[in-house]
Phi, psi and omega in degrees: 000134178293136183244124173248124178256126173258128187284127178255104175236028170078014187220071184184163172275071194293313184294312185296318181301307184305311183297319182295318179294319177295334178291315183272351180222068185297339181266001182258156174266123181252127182240139167254116195206147169251009183272120182297319178300321181284328170299318186291340178277349183282148177275330176226148183237129173245127185247091185269183177166140165227152179111209186261144178297324180295317178294323177300304182301321178296323184286317177304318178292321184294326180267011182051043186249357184301308178294327181292315181293322180300318180292311181296335177290340171267341190252346193223158159303127197224123175247117169264144184227133180048249173301326176302325177287311187301319187296342179292338188272171188279338189205141171240147175281351187294142177060031177089352177128129184213127170295134173256194181289338179076014181290321175248142178279136178145191182215170179244130184243155177272140174296145182293134173301340182290352180296320177300322186281312187275334180235002179067025183255149180264151172240122018280164170280115186224136181119192182277145173207155185266134175252155180229129181291142174262342182206160174282139181199148176302328180298336179257018176302124179080004181251116183244101182048060185284162174260134178231162183258123186243150167210103182193151175251348188233153180220160181269143177235087179301150172285327187258119181301329179291347176283337184288117182267326178207158180236160171219164177240137175209080186069351175198159169286137179216152176288126179247357178203144178229157175209128182209119186050234187267003178262128165234157181203149182223140177286328179287177177253097184289341180286349180246008190254024170058221186298319180296318183294319177296317181300316179300320182286328176299316180295323173300318186288331179268351182297126179243078181293153173306133200249150161257236178279136167048044172095353178300152188202170171225123177262131186289000000 
């Protein structure tokens, strides 16, 4: 039986994510766990998150999961969500500066307070917004300019333009999805995004990257 593990470090919509995965993958076993051995037995990994980067990294360190997450991001089909996307990068501007996992090159930046003055937009960016694909990828299969649900004050800025899978506009264009090798990640919440979100999760479950060991891959 295919096993999908949702990393539990106390910062994410774990119940909602697990239920959404069970809906799109009824023949898979979905586990929510902080146990490194159980994570290692999974065929696919989902790394969710809400809240602050500093708290995220602190909890991963407390649970001794930092190296486990880094290793699994190289070895399995791996999906980061919201804070779980931001934590994949090397550095965040949040709280005066915070190191991330460094799995993807780039940084996490805050939306400018000037958005309110120049565009009448509030921070955080909260609610539905439309995403547009920048490249073809199985994660985006069947999604035509989809609407997703966002809640965030910071956004990811990859160093490599080829890692940008999709963009969104909020007073400026920003990266809302990335893809590199066997890692994909999204800034929005697919578990809260109704049909489009379920389709994206289904695409992730069905994704079969060209493989090395245990689902590791390289996406062209």
